[in-house]
C-alpha positions as a Markdown table, in Angstrom:
| # | Residue | x | y | z |
|---|---|---|---|---|
| 1 | Met | 0.0 | 0.0 | 0.0 |
| 2 | Glu | 1.4 | 3.4 | -1.1 |
| 3 | Glu | -1.6 | 5.6 | -0.8 |
| 4 | Gly | -5.2 | 5.7 | 0.3 |
| 5 | Thr | -8.3 | 7.8 | -0.2 |
| 6 | Ile | -10.1 | 9.3 | 2.8 |
| 7 | Val | -13.7 | 8.0 | 2.6 |
| 8 | Asp | -15.0 | 9.5 | 5.9 |
| 9 | Cys | -13.8 | 11.0 | 9.2 |
| 10 | Thr | -15.7 | 9.6 | 12.2 |
| 11 | Val | -14.7 | 12.3 | 14.6 |
| 12 | Lys | -14.7 | 16.1 | 14.6 |
| 13 | Val | -12.6 | 18.9 | 16.1 |
| 14 | Gly | -13.0 | 18.9 | 19.9 |
| 15 | Asp | -13.9 | 15.2 | 20.2 |
| 16 | Lys | -12.0 | 13.1 | 22.7 |
| 17 | Val | -10.2 | 10.1 | 21.1 |
| 18 | Ser | -8.8 | 7.0 | 22.8 |
| 19 | Lys | -6.1 | 4.8 | 21.4 |
| 20 | Gly | -7.8 | 2.2 | 19.1 |
| 21 | Asp | -10.8 | 4.4 | 18.3 |
| 22 | Val | -11.7 | 4.5 | 14.6 |
| 23 | Ile | -11.0 | 8.0 | 13.3 |
| 24 | Phe | -11.0 | 7.5 | 9.5 |
| 25 | Glu | -12.3 | 5.1 | 6.9 |
| 26 | Ile | -9.7 | 4.7 | 4.2 |
| 27 | Glu | -10.2 | 3.2 | 0.7 |
| 28 | Thr | -7.3 | 1.5 | -1.0 |
| 29 | Asp | -7.1 | -0.3 | -4.3 |
| 30 | Lys | -7.8 | -3.5 | -2.3 |
| 31 | Ala | -10.4 | -2.7 | 0.3 |
| 32 | Thr | -12.0 | -0.1 | 2.5 |
| 33 | Leu | -10.3 | -0.1 | 5.9 |
| 34 | Glu | -10.8 | 1.5 | 9.3 |
| 35 | Met | -7.9 | 3.5 | 10.6 |
| 36 | Glu | -7.4 | 3.4 | 14.3 |
| 37 | Ser | -6.0 | 6.2 | 16.4 |
| 38 | Pro | -2.4 | 5.4 | 17.5 |
| 39 | Gly | -2.8 | 7.6 | 20.6 |
| 40 | Glu | -5.3 | 9.4 | 22.8 |
| 41 | Gly | -6.2 | 13.1 | 23.2 |
| 42 | Phe | -8.5 | 15.7 | 21.9 |
| 43 | Val | -8.9 | 16.5 | 18.2 |
| 44 | Lys | -7.2 | 19.8 | 17.5 |
| 45 | Ala | -7.2 | 19.7 | 13.7 |
| 46 | Ile | -8.2 | 17.4 | 10.9 |
| 47 | Leu | -5.7 | 17.8 | 8.0 |
| 48 | Val | -7.5 | 15.9 | 5.3 |
| 49 | Glu | -10.9 | 15.9 | 3.6 |
| 50 | Ala | -13.2 | 13.2 | 2.3 |
| 51 | Gly | -12.2 | 12.2 | -1.2 |
| 52 | Gln | -8.6 | 13.2 | -0.8 |
| 53 | Thr | -5.9 | 10.7 | -1.8 |
| 54 | Ile | -2.8 | 10.8 | 0.3 |
| 55 | Pro | 0.4 | 8.8 | 0.5 |
| 56 | Val | 1.1 | 6.5 | 3.5 |
| 57 | Gly | 2.9 | 8.4 | 6.2 |
| 58 | Asp | 1.3 | 11.8 | 5.7 |
| 59 | Pro | -0.1 | 13.5 | 8.8 |
| 60 | Val | -3.9 | 13.3 | 8.9 |
| 61 | Met | -4.9 | 14.7 | 12.4 |
| 62 | Val | -3.5 | 16.6 | 15.3 |
| 63 | Leu | -4.3 | 15.4 | 18.8 |
| 64 | Gly | -3.5 | 17.3 | 22.0 |
| 65 | Asp | -4.5 | 17.9 | 25.6 |
| 66 | Lys | -8.0 | 19.3 | 26.2 |
| 67 | Asp | -6.8 | 22.9 | 27.0 |
| 68 | Glu | -3.8 | 22.8 | 24.7 |
| 69 | Thr | -3.6 | 25.4 | 21.9 |
| 70 | Val | -2.0 | 24.3 | 18.7 |
| 71 | Pro | -0.7 | 27.2 | 16.6 |
| 72 | Gln | -2.4 | 27.6 | 13.2 |
| 73 | Ser | 1.0 | 28.0 | 11.6 |
| 74 | Phe | 1.9 | 24.5 | 12.7 |
| 75 | Ile | -1.4 | 23.1 | 11.3 |
| 76 | Asp | -0.8 | 25.0 | 8.0 |
| 77 | Ser | 2.7 | 23.6 | 7.8 |
| 78 | Leu | 1.4 | 20.1 | 8.1 |
| 79 | Lys | -1.2 | 20.6 | 5.4 |
| 80 | Gly | 1.5 | 22.1 | 3.2 |
| 81 | Gly | 3.6 | 19.0 | 3.6 |
| 82 | Ala | 6.3 | 20.6 | 5.7 |
| 83 | Pro | 9.3 | 18.4 | 6.8 |
| 84 | Lys | 8.3 | 16.1 | 9.6 |
| 85 | Ala | 10.8 | 17.8 | 11.9 |
| 86 | Ala | 7.8 | 19.4 | 13.5 |
| 87 | Ala | 6.6 | 16.0 | 14.5 |
| 88 | Ala | 7.0 | 16.9 | 18.1 |
| 89 | Ala | 3.3 | 17.8 | 18.0 |
| 90 | Pro | 1.2 | 14.7 | 18.4 |
| 91 | Ala | 0.0 | 13.9 | 14.9 |
| 92 | Ala | -1.8 | 10.7 | 14.0 |
| 93 | Ala | 0.1 | 9.4 | 11.0 |
| 94 | Ala | 0.0 | 5.7 | 11.4 |
| 95 | Ala | -1.0 | 3.3 | 8.6 |
| 96 | Pro | -4.6 | 2.2 | 8.6 |
| 97 | Gln | -5.5 | -1.1 | 10.2 |
| 98 | Ala | -8.7 | -3.1 | 9.8 |
| 99 | Val | -10.9 | -4.9 | 12.3 |
| 100 | Ala | -11.3 | -2.2 | 14.9 |
| 101 | Pro | -14.2 | -1.1 | 17.2 |
| 102 | Ala | -16.4 | 1.4 | 15.5 |
| 103 | Ala | -16.6 | 5.0 | 16.7 |
| 104 | Glu | -19.6 | 6.0 | 18.8 |
| 105 | Pro | -22.2 | 8.3 | 17.1 |
| 106 | Thr | -21.3 | 11.9 | 17.8 |
| 107 | Ala | -23.3 | 14.2 | 19.9 |
| 108 | Thr | -24.5 | 16.1 | 16.8 |
| 109 | Gly | -26.4 | 13.0 | 15.7 |
| 110 | Lys | -24.0 | 12.1 | 12.9 |
| 111 | Val | -24.9 | 8.8 | 11.3 |
| 112 | Ile | -22.1 | 6.2 | 11.7 |
| 113 | Ala | -22.3 | 3.8 | 8.8 |
| 114 | Ser | -19.8 | 1.9 | 6.6 |
| 115 | Pro | -19.1 | 3.4 | 3.1 |
| 116 | Arg | -20.8 | 0.4 | 1.4 |
| 117 | Ala | -23.9 | 0.9 | 3.6 |
| 118 | Lys | -24.1 | 4.5 | 2.7 |
| 119 | Lys | -23.8 | 3.7 | -1.0 |
| 120 | Leu | -26.4 | 0.9 | -0.8 |
| 121 | Ala | -28.8 | 3.2 | 1.0 |
| 122 | Ala | -28.4 | 5.8 | -1.7 |
| 123 | Asp | -29.0 | 3.2 | -4.4 |
| 124 | Leu | -32.1 | 1.8 | -2.7 |
| 125 | Gly | -33.6 | 5.2 | -1.7 |
| 126 | Val | -33.4 | 4.3 | 2.0 |
| 127 | Asn | -33.0 | 7.2 | 4.5 |
| 128 | Ile | -30.0 | 6.0 | 6.3 |
| 129 | Ala | -30.8 | 8.2 | 9.3 |
| 130 | Thr | -33.8 | 6.0 | 10.0 |
| 131 | Val | -31.8 | 2.7 | 9.9 |
| 132 | Lys | -31.0 | 1.1 | 13.2 |
| 133 | Gly | -27.4 | -0.1 | 13.3 |
| 134 | Ser | -26.4 | -3.6 | 14.5 |
| 135 | Gly | -22.6 | -3.1 | 14.3 |
| 136 | Pro | -20.3 | -2.1 | 17.1 |
| 137 | Gly | -21.3 | 1.2 | 18.7 |
| 138 | Gly | -24.5 | 1.2 | 16.6 |
| 139 | Arg | -22.7 | 1.3 | 13.3 |
| 140 | Ile | -24.9 | 0.7 | 10.3 |
| 141 | Thr | -23.9 | -2.2 | 8.0 |
| 142 | Glu | -25.0 | -3.3 | 4.5 |
| 143 | Glu | -27.2 | -5.9 | 6.1 |
| 144 | Asp | -29.0 | -3.3 | 8.2 |
| 145 | Val | -29.8 | -1.3 | 5.1 |
| 146 | Gln | -31.0 | -4.4 | 3.3 |
| 147 | Ala | -33.3 | -5.2 | 6.2 |
| 148 | Ala | -34.6 | -1.7 | 6.2 |
| 149 | Ser | -35.3 | -1.8 | 2.5 |
| 150 | Arg | -37.2 | -5.0 | 2.8 |
| 151 | Ser | -39.4 | -3.6 | 5.6 |
| 152 | Thr | -40.3 | -0.7 | 3.4 |
| 153 | Gly | -40.9 | -2.9 | 0.3 |
| 154 | Ile | -37.7 | -1.8 | -1.5 |
| 155 | Leu | -35.5 | -4.7 | -2.5 |
| 156 | Pro | -31.8 | -4.5 | -3.3 |
| 157 | Val | -31.1 | -4.5 | -7.0 |
| 158 | Ala | -30.8 | -8.0 | -8.6 |
| 159 | Glu | -30.5 | -9.7 | -5.2 |
| 160 | Ala | -30.4 | -13.2 | -6.8 |
| 161 | Arg | -28.5 | -16.4 | -6.7 |
| 162 | Ile | -28.0 | -18.5 | -9.8 |
| 163 | Thr | -26.2 | -21.8 | -10.2 |
| 164 | Gly | -24.1 | -22.3 | -13.3 |
| 165 | Lys | -23.0 | -25.5 | -14.9 |
| 166 | Gly | -20.8 | -27.7 | -12.9 |
| 167 | Gly | -22.5 | -26.6 | -9.6 |
| 168 | Met | -20.6 | -23.2 | -9.5 |
| 169 | Ala | -22.7 | -20.7 | -7.6 |
| 170 | Val | -22.7 | -17.0 | -8.6 |
| 171 | Glu | -24.1 | -14.2 | -6.6 |
| 172 | Arg | -25.2 | -10.9 | -8.1 |
| 173 | Thr | -25.9 | -8.0 | -5.9 |
| 174 | Gly | -25.7 | -4.2 | -5.9 |
| 175 | Lys | -23.2 | -2.8 | -8.3 |
| 176 | Asp | -22.8 | -6.2 | -10.0 |
| 177 | Ala | -26.2 | -5.5 | -11.5 |
| 178 | Arg | -25.6 | -1.9 | -12.5 |
| 179 | Asp | -26.9 | -2.7 | -16.0 |
| 180 | Thr | -30.4 | -2.9 | -14.5 |
| 181 | Gln | -30.1 | 0.8 | -13.5 |
| 182 | Ala | -28.0 | 2.2 | -16.4 |
| 183 | Arg | -29.7 | 3.6 | -19.4 |
| 184 | Leu | -28.3 | 4.2 | -22.9 |
| 185 | Gly | -26.9 | 7.7 | -23.1 |
| 186 | Ser | -26.5 | 8.1 | -19.4 |
| 187 | Ala | -23.3 | 8.4 | -17.4 |
| 188 | Val | -22.5 | 5.7 | -14.8 |
| 189 | Ala | -20.4 | 6.9 | -11.9 |
| 190 | Val | -17.1 | 5.1 | -11.4 |
| 191 | Asn | -16.2 | 4.3 | -7.8 |
| 192 | Arg | -12.8 | 4.5 | -6.2 |
| 193 | Leu | -12.1 | 0.7 | -6.4 |
| 194 | Gln | -12.9 | 0.7 | -10.1 |
| 195 | Lys | -10.6 | 3.7 | -10.8 |
| 196 | Leu | -7.7 | 2.0 | -9.0 |
| 197 | Thr | -8.4 | -1.3 | -10.6 |
| 198 | Ala | -8.2 | 0.5 | -14.0 |
| 199 | Glu | -4.9 | 2.2 | -13.0 |
| 200 | Arg | -3.4 | -1.1 | -11.9 |
| 201 | Met | -4.5 | -3.0 | -14.9 |
| 202 | Leu | -3.1 | -0.3 | -17.2 |
| 203 | Lys | 0.1 | -0.5 | -15.2 |
| 204 | Ser | 0.1 | -4.2 | -15.8 |
| 205 | Lys | -0.4 | -3.9 | -19.6 |
| 206 | Leu | 2.3 | -1.3 | -19.9 |
| 207 | Glu | 5.0 | -2.8 | -17.6 |
| 208 | Ile | 4.4 | -6.6 | -17.7 |
| 209 | Pro | 5.3 | -8.3 | -21.0 |
| 210 | Cys | 3.0 | -11.3 | -21.0 |
| 211 | Phe | 2.7 | -14.4 | -22.9 |
| 212 | Tyr | -0.3 | -16.7 | -22.7 |
| 213 | Leu | -0.7 | -20.5 | -22.5 |
| 214 | Asn | -3.9 | -22.5 | -22.9 |
| 215 | Val | -4.7 | -26.1 | -22.1 |
| 216 | Lys | -7.8 | -28.3 | -21.8 |
| 217 | Val | -8.2 | -30.3 | -18.6 |
| 218 | Asp | -10.3 | -33.5 | -18.4 |
| 219 | Met | -12.3 | -32.9 | -15.3 |
| 220 | Thr | -14.5 | -36.0 | -15.6 |
| 221 | Asp | -13.0 | -37.9 | -12.6 |
| 222 | Leu | -12.8 | -34.7 | -10.5 |
| 223 | Val | -16.4 | -33.8 | -11.1 |
| 224 | Ala | -17.4 | -37.3 | -9.9 |
| 225 | Leu | -15.1 | -37.0 | -6.8 |
| 226 | Arg | -16.5 | -33.6 | -5.9 |
| 227 | Ala | -20.1 | -34.9 | -6.2 |
| 228 | Arg | -19.3 | -37.9 | -4.0 |
| 229 | Tyr | -17.6 | -35.8 | -1.3 |
| 230 | Asn | -20.4 | -33.2 | -1.2 |
| 231 | Glu | -23.0 | -35.9 | -0.8 |
| 232 | Ser | -21.0 | -37.7 | 2.0 |
| 233 | Gly | -21.9 | -35.1 | 4.6 |
| 234 | Lys | -18.3 | -34.3 | 5.4 |
| 235 | Gly | -18.6 | -30.8 | 4.0 |
| 236 | Lys | -18.8 | -28.9 | 0.8 |
| 237 | Val | -16.0 | -28.1 | -1.7 |
| 238 | Ser | -16.0 | -26.2 | -4.9 |
| 239 | Phe | -13.9 | -26.6 | -8.0 |
| 240 | Asn | -11.9 | -23.5 | -7.0 |
| 241 | Asp | -10.7 | -25.3 | -4.0 |
| 242 | Phe | -9.2 | -28.1 | -6.1 |
| 243 | Leu | -7.7 | -25.5 | -8.5 |
| 244 | Ile | -6.1 | -23.6 | -5.6 |
| 245 | Arg | -4.6 | -26.8 | -4.2 |
| 246 | Ala | -3.3 | -27.9 | -7.7 |
| 247 | Val | -1.8 | -24.4 | -8.4 |
| 248 | Ala | -0.1 | -24.3 | -4.9 |
| 249 | Leu | 1.5 | -27.7 | -5.5 |
| 250 | Gly | 2.7 | -26.5 | -8.9 |
| 251 | Leu | 4.2 | -23.3 | -7.4 |
| 252 | Asp | 6.1 | -25.5 | -4.9 |
| 253 | Lys | 7.5 | -27.6 | -7.7 |
| 254 | Phe | 8.2 | -24.7 | -10.0 |
| 255 | Pro | 9.2 | -21.9 | -7.6 |
| 256 | Ile | 10.3 | -19.4 | -10.3 |
| 257 | Met | 6.6 | -18.9 | -10.9 |
| 258 | Thr | 6.4 | -17.2 | -7.5 |
| 259 | Gly | 9.1 | -14.7 | -8.3 |
| 260 | Gln | 9.4 | -11.0 | -9.1 |
| 261 | Leu | 12.3 | -9.3 | -11.0 |
| 262 | Ala | 14.4 | -7.3 | -8.6 |
| 263 | Gly | 17.3 | -5.7 | -10.4 |
| 264 | Asp | 19.4 | -8.5 | -11.8 |
| 265 | Lys | 17.8 | -11.1 | -9.7 |
| 266 | Ile | 14.5 | -12.9 | -9.4 |
| 267 | Lys | 13.2 | -12.7 | -5.8 |
| 268 | Leu | 11.1 | -15.7 | -4.9 |
| 269 | Ala | 8.2 | -15.6 | -2.5 |
| 270 | Glu | 8.8 | -16.9 | 1.0 |
| 271 | His | 5.3 | -18.4 | 1.2 |
| 272 | Ile | 2.8 | -19.7 | -1.3 |
| 273 | His | -0.3 | -17.5 | -1.0 |
| 274 | Val | -2.9 | -18.0 | -3.8 |
| 275 | Gly | -5.3 | -15.2 | -4.6 |
| 276 | Leu | -9.0 | -16.0 | -5.4 |
| 277 | Ala | -10.8 | -13.4 | -7.5 |
| 278 | Ile | -14.2 | -12.6 | -5.8 |
| 279 | Ser | -16.9 | -10.3 | -7.2 |
| 280 | Val | -18.1 | -7.7 | -4.7 |
| 281 | Pro | -20.7 | -4.9 | -5.1 |
| 282 | Asp | -18.0 | -2.2 | -6.0 |
| 283 | Gly | -15.9 | -4.4 | -8.3 |
| 284 | Leu | -13.4 | -7.2 | -7.8 |
| 285 | Val | -11.0 | -8.2 | -5.0 |
| 286 | Ala | -8.6 | -11.1 | -4.8 |
| 287 | Pro | -7.9 | -12.1 | -1.2 |
| 288 | Leu | -5.4 | -14.8 | -0.4 |
| 289 | Ile | -5.5 | -18.4 | 0.7 |
| 290 | Lys | -2.4 | -18.3 | 2.8 |
| 291 | Asp | 0.1 | -21.2 | 2.7 |
| 292 | Ala | -2.1 | -23.1 | 0.3 |
| 293 | Asp | 0.6 | -25.7 | -0.4 |
| 294 | Lys | 0.3 | -26.9 | 3.2 |
| 295 | Lys | -3.5 | -27.3 | 3.2 |
| 296 | Asp | -5.7 | -30.0 | 1.9 |
| 297 | Val | -8.8 | -29.3 | -0.1 |
| 298 | Pro | -11.4 | -29.2 | 2.7 |
| 299 | Thr | -9.2 | -26.7 | 4.7 |
| 300 | Ile | -8.8 | -24.6 | 1.5 |
| 301 | Ala | -12.6 | -24.7 | 1.1 |
| 302 | Lys | -13.2 | -23.5 | 4.7 |
| 303 | Asp | -10.7 | -20.7 | 4.3 |
| 304 | Ala | -12.1 | -19.6 | 0.9 |
| 305 | Leu | -15.6 | -19.5 | 2.2 |
| 306 | Ala | -14.5 | -17.3 | 5.1 |
| 307 | Leu | -12.7 | -15.0 | 2.6 |
| 308 | Ile | -15.8 | -14.7 | 0.4 |
| 309 | Asp | -17.9 | -13.8 | 3.4 |
| 310 | Arg | -15.5 | -11.2 | 4.6 |
| 311 | Ala | -15.1 | -9.8 | 1.1 |
| 312 | Arg | -18.8 | -9.3 | 0.6 |
| 313 | Ala | -19.2 | -7.9 | 4.1 |
| 314 | Asp | -16.4 | -5.4 | 3.4 |
| 315 | Lys | -14.4 | -6.9 | 6.3 |
| 316 | Leu | -11.1 | -7.8 | 4.5 |
| 317 | Ser | -7.9 | -6.7 | 6.2 |
| 318 | Leu | -4.6 | -5.9 | 4.5 |
| 319 | Asp | -3.3 | -9.2 | 5.7 |
| 320 | Asp | -5.9 | -10.9 | 3.6 |
| 321 | Leu | -4.6 | -9.1 | 0.5 |
| 322 | Glu | -0.8 | -8.8 | 0.7 |
| 323 | Gly | 1.8 | -11.2 | -0.6 |
| 324 | Gly | 0.1 | -13.2 | -3.3 |
| 325 | Cys | 2.1 | -15.3 | -5.8 |
| 326 | Ile | -0.7 | -16.0 | -8.3 |
| 327 | Thr | -4.4 | -15.4 | -8.7 |
| 328 | Val | -7.1 | -17.8 | -9.8 |
| 329 | Ser | -10.0 | -16.2 | -11.7 |
| 330 | Asn | -12.9 | -18.5 | -12.5 |
| 331 | Leu | -15.6 | -17.2 | -14.8 |
| 332 | Gly | -17.1 | -20.7 | -15.5 |
| 333 | Gly | -20.2 | -19.9 | -13.5 |
| 334 | Phe | -21.0 | -17.2 | -16.0 |
| 335 | Gly | -20.9 | -19.6 | -18.9 |
| 336 | Ile | -17.5 | -18.4 | -20.1 |
| 337 | Glu | -15.6 | -21.1 | -21.9 |
| 338 | Ser | -12.2 | -19.3 | -21.9 |
| 339 | Phe | -10.7 | -15.9 | -21.4 |
| 340 | Thr | -7.3 | -14.2 | -21.1 |
| 341 | Pro | -6.9 | -12.6 | -17.6 |
| 342 | Ile | -4.5 | -9.7 | -16.8 |
| 343 | Val | -1.6 | -10.3 | -14.4 |
| 344 | Val | -2.0 | -8.5 | -11.1 |
| 345 | Pro | 1.0 | -6.2 | -10.5 |
| 346 | Gly | 3.4 | -7.8 | -8.0 |
| 347 | Gln | 2.6 | -11.3 | -9.1 |
| 348 | Cys | 4.1 | -13.4 | -11.9 |
| 349 | Ser | 1.0 | -15.0 | -13.3 |
| 350 | Ile | -2.8 | -15.4 | -13.2 |
| 351 | Leu | -4.9 | -18.4 | -14.1 |
| 352 | Gly | -8.1 | -17.9 | -16.0 |
| 353 | Val | -10.6 | -20.8 | -15.6 |
| 354 | Gly | -13.5 | -21.5 | -18.0 |
| 355 | Lys | -16.7 | -23.6 | -17.6 |
| 356 | Ile | -16.7 | -27.4 | -17.6 |
| 357 | Thr | -18.4 | -28.6 | -20.8 |
| 358 | Asp | -19.4 | -32.1 | -22.1 |
| 359 | Thr | -17.1 | -32.7 | -25.1 |
| 360 | Cys | -16.8 | -35.6 | -27.5 |
| 361 | Val | -13.3 | -37.0 | -27.4 |
| 362 | Pro | -11.9 | -39.5 | -29.8 |
| 363 | Asp | -9.9 | -42.4 | -28.3 |
| 364 | Asn | -8.5 | -45.4 | -30.3 |
| 365 | Gly | -11.3 | -45.2 | -32.8 |
| 366 | Asn | -14.1 | -44.7 | -30.2 |
| 367 | Ile | -15.9 | -41.5 | -29.2 |
| 368 | Phe | -16.3 | -40.7 | -25.5 |
| 369 | Val | -18.1 | -37.8 | -23.8 |
| 370 | Arg | -15.7 | -36.2 | -21.3 |
| 371 | Lys | -16.0 | -33.1 | -19.1 |
| 372 | Leu | -13.4 | -30.7 | -20.3 |
| 373 | Met | -12.3 | -27.3 | -18.9 |
| 374 | Ser | -10.1 | -24.6 | -20.4 |
| 375 | Leu | -7.2 | -23.1 | -18.4 |
| 376 | Thr | -5.4 | -19.9 | -19.7 |
| 377 | Leu | -2.2 | -18.9 | -17.9 |
| 378 | Ser | -1.0 | -15.3 | -18.3 |
| 379 | Val | 2.7 | -15.0 | -17.4 |
| 380 | Asp | 5.2 | -12.2 | -16.9 |
| 381 | His | 8.0 | -12.9 | -19.4 |
| 382 | Lys | 10.4 | -10.9 | -17.3 |
| 383 | Val | 10.2 | -13.7 | -14.7 |
| 384 | Ala | 9.5 | -17.0 | -16.4 |
| 385 | Asn | 10.1 | -18.3 | -20.0 |
| 386 | Gly | 7.6 | -20.2 | -22.0 |
| 387 | Ala | 9.0 | -23.7 | -21.5 |
| 388 | Tyr | 9.2 | -23.3 | -17.7 |
| 389 | Ala | 5.6 | -21.9 | -17.5 |
| 390 | Ala | 4.4 | -24.6 | -19.8 |
| 391 | Gln | 5.8 | -27.3 | -17.4 |
| 392 | Phe | 4.1 | -25.6 | -14.5 |
| 393 | Leu | 0.7 | -25.5 | -16.3 |
| 394 | Asp | 1.1 | -29.1 | -17.4 |
| 395 | Phe | 1.7 | -30.1 | -13.8 |
| 396 | Val | -1.5 | -28.3 | -12.7 |
| 397 | Arg | -3.4 | -30.1 | -15.5 |
| 398 | Lys | -2.1 | -33.5 | -14.4 |
| 399 | Gln | -3.0 | -32.8 | -10.7 |
| 400 | Leu | -6.5 | -32.0 | -11.7 |
| 401 | Glu | -6.9 | -35.0 | -13.9 |
| 402 | Asp | -5.5 | -37.3 | -11.1 |
| 403 | Ala | -8.5 | -37.0 | -8.8 |
| 404 | Ala | -7.1 | -39.7 | -6.4 |
| 405 | Ser | -4.2 | -37.4 | -5.6 |
| 406 | Phe | -6.4 | -35.1 | -3.6 |
| 407 | Gly | -7.0 | -37.7 | -1.0 |
| 408 | Leu | -10.7 | -37.2 | -0.5 |
């Protein structure tokens, strides 16, 4: 994280702040986070405004004793980016951290709500001031807004769940269904996450010279294995869980695929963290299954479900998002047979996964119907060459085709 955008300030000048209180909501290219106060005192000055993008380390607030007077010249010097030699004054300049207790509503009656809750309320025409919050300190969440909309007969846009071929479930809510609100000739607002995603993808296309590999995987045995396991009562697993496991084992065998070019060397990752692309109301996020090479499929399934829940509740932390080696992006649930994904900056590759289709396959003069799936691997050519990446992808294919290797 190099910069963040101020979404909201939860305190005002004169308020008393304790260490750990949430003072700002910060939006990054990865998630909306709550920034805790690193110290205690009374708010003497707020140095930033909502919508302002600032680099990590810049001062954002001045705290002091209740009766302390802070010179305006000092406040102006901080706003002007003066050298931090003046840091003798207590300024809250710590990096934002997630998962913190919410601030109490102010005495002026200011509504305390998450940014997503505010956006959803605006989309649904719900007066957020009338919504009762269920979060810490009475904070209003998306679920509270949805409950309020149902009680008034207003339903969230396209709140539906569909099941694609192969049993892949896809949820469409909020901004994922903007096409139901957009009209030809109108202008659709672009949110901060979408803007930063655009910037990062442009950076990827400009700075990462990619090549692309495609392979068909015979998923027939794995489809049967997944069905048997899900019917056994032991738990539920998705195809993504098998994919993540196979990719993690491949990265362990072909470690260059975890690397990043650093000068005249390729720096390899210390851990194998695999990103899973998840659709959220404001766009797309890719939190990580940590140490995926050390986990079996049921454990990966449990971790993935927890990540999906946190992502869609806007509860991801920076720890959920930092340090990925590769991302798995599965559009099979949307009926997409194959696509070419864009490498996430900071990673060597990304795997695009298509839907599983019944396909006639010739074999020694006979025709068999097999369940085939397309994998497309986009690779940073600065890090890996074609032959090496091809071996990696072939290993992943063989893992998926050898259903017994997953030990279920």
